[in-house]
N, C-alpha and C positions, 0 to 999 in steps of 0.2 A: 533512512530510515530517523536514526536516531535525530537528527536535526525537529523532525515532528514531534517525533516521541520523549525527547528529553525533555525530564523538567524542568532544567536549569538553561534549556534553550534558550534564544532571542526569540522573541516577539516578530511573526513574520508581517510584513504587508501584504497586500490586499493583493499584489501581483504575485508573489510572492509564493501566496495562497493558492492564489486560479493557476499557476506554472508546475507546483507540487502535486497540485491537485489533478491536475492534466496528466503529470508521468505516473500516480499512482492507479489512474484509470486505464490508462496503457498499458501497466502491470498486469493489471486483473483481465484483459483481454490477453495477454500473451501469457498468463499462468495459467487459466482456465482449461484448454485443451491438454498442455503436459500436464496438469494433475489431473484431469480425466483419465488420459495416455498411462501414464505410470502406474496410477494408483487406483483402478477402478472399483474396487471394495473397500476403500477407505471410508468409511463413513462420517470421521471429525473430519478429514481432510476435504471431501464433498459438503458439510455444514459451514466450512470457513469460507471456502468458493460460493458456494449461493450466498451467504451474506456480506462478501466482497461486492460480490455482481449485485444485490438488491441494493447495498449503497451506493454502488456506480450507477444504478437506473434513478435515484432519487435525484429531482431537480437541486441545483445550488440554493441555497437559505440565503435569503437577505441581510443585508449587514457583515461588517467584517466578523463580529463574534463569532458570529451564527457559522460561517465558512469554517473559520478556523477549529471549532467544534466538530463537524463535520469533518474536515480533513484527518484532524487526529484520531476519527475515529475509521477514515478509512484506511489510513496510515497502520493502525492495530490491526483491521482485518486481515491487508498485506500480509502484515507482519509473521497471524497466525499460519496461513500458506504457507509463506518461505518455509517456518518451524517443521508445516508440518510433512514440507515436501523433504526438507535438509533429513528429517529424521526416515525417510525412505531410503533404503539402501544404498537404491539404484540410481540414486540424484546425490549431488552435490552441489549447491549454491556458494560459491565462492563472491564473498560480499565486495571483494571489488569486479566482479563482471557483471552487476545490475547499475544500469546508467542515471545513479541516483545524484542530484547535483552536492558537492560539498557545501560545508556550511560559508566559505567565502563565497561562491557562484550564487546559494543562493538570499542572501543576504546581499551581494553588490548593486 
């Protein structure tokens, strides 16, 4: 997540943006049922999930800059879900358990 959200991070090329977007979209799919099952009454969490799902349904924009912007917005939405789940007593999401690529893998 830091690779995408870090202000000091590298500028990602088109393939990296596509790959990271695909990973984030997969996480939205995986996190949605988890969020609904664990915290059925959390309005804040469900708003974050709804926003991420809305973003996931959007078509990829044309142009590298717009795709990078979309990736950053999607990463922010997924981070909101993870933060909400992490605050839920029944859930602890260890950063190393998430299959995000390392900076070296994403920029290789």
